C-alpha positions as CSV (number, residue, x, y, z in Angstrom):
1,M,12.4,17.7,-17.9
2,R,14.8,14.6,-17.6
3,V,16.0,15.9,-14.2
4,L,12.4,16.2,-13.0
5,L,11.7,12.6,-14.1
6,A,14.9,11.4,-12.5
7,Q,13.8,13.1,-9.2
8,A,10.4,11.4,-9.5
9,V,12.0,8.0,-9.9
10,Q,14.2,8.8,-6.9
11,L,11.1,9.6,-4.8
12,Y,9.5,6.3,-5.9
13,I,12.6,4.5,-4.8
14,I,12.4,6.1,-1.4
15,L,8.7,5.0,-1.2
16,I,9.7,1.4,-2.0
17,I,12.4,1.5,0.7
18,L,9.9,2.9,3.2
19,R,7.4,0.2,2.3
20,A,10.0,-2.5,2.9
21,V,11.2,-1.1,6.2
22,I,7.7,-0.5,7.5
23,S,6.7,-4.0,6.6
24,W,9.1,-5.3,9.2
25,F,7.0,-3.8,12.1
26,R,3.5,-4.4,13.4
27,I,1.3,-1.4,12.7
28,N,-1.8,-0.5,14.5
29,P,-4.6,-0.7,11.9
30,V,-6.5,2.0,13.7
31,G,-3.7,4.6,13.8
32,Q,-3.0,7.4,11.4
33,F,0.3,5.9,10.4
34,F,-1.6,2.9,9.0
35,K,-3.3,5.1,6.5
36,I,0.0,6.4,5.3
37,Y,1.3,2.9,5.0
38,L,-1.7,1.9,2.9
39,F,-1.2,4.9,0.7
40,I,2.5,3.8,0.1
41,I,1.3,0.3,-0.7
42,Q,-1.3,1.7,-3.2
43,I,1.3,3.8,-4.9
44,T,4.0,1.1,-5.1
45,E,2.0,-2.0,-5.7
46,P,1.6,-1.5,-9.5
47,V,5.3,-1.9,-9.9
48,M,5.9,-4.4,-7.0
49,K,3.3,-6.9,-8.1
50,P,4.8,-7.7,-11.5
51,A,8.3,-7.9,-10.0
52,R,7.0,-10.2,-7.2
53,E,5.3,-12.5,-9.8
54,L,8.5,-12.6,-11.9
55,L,10.6,-13.6,-8.9
56,N,8.1,-16.2,-7.8
57,R,8.6,-17.9,-11.2
58,I,12.4,-17.7,-10.8
59,L,12.6,-18.5,-7.1
60,P,9.5,-20.4,-6.1
61,A,8.8,-20.9,-2.4
62,S,11.5,-18.3,-1.4
63,P,10.8,-17.1,2.1
64,V,12.2,-13.7,1.4
65,D,10.6,-11.1,-1.0
66,F,13.3,-9.8,-3.2
67,S,11.0,-7.7,-5.3
68,P,11.9,-4.4,-3.7
69,I,15.6,-5.0,-4.5
70,L,14.7,-5.9,-8.1
71,V,12.5,-2.8,-8.6
72,I,15.1,-0.5,-7.0
73,L,17.8,-1.8,-9.3
74,V,15.6,-1.3,-12.4
75,L,14.5,2.1,-11.3
76,N,18.1,3.1,-10.5
77,F,19.1,2.0,-14.0
78,L,16.3,4.1,-15.4
79,R,17.2,7.1,-13.3
80,N,20.8,6.9,-14.5
81,I,19.7,6.8,-18.1
82,L,17.6,9.9,-17.5
83,L,20.5,11.7,-16.0
84,G,22.9,10.5,-18.8
85,L,25.2,8.6,-16.4
């Protein structure tokens, strides 16, 4: 059960990385890929939004969004706990 949860956390980390990388590019809002991107945003936003708000309090007016890095670090920590590392 712990291994399955750790794999789910790893998949979520991959989705966050995909979201960050895709955000660097212009996406056609009519294309099929845009729907996938919106799905990734919907899945990851419940975790990204609180991290973004926390970082905005710590680093106001920062031109770079560090929330994916913060979330990945926390999720990696959680995954390591689940795996007993």
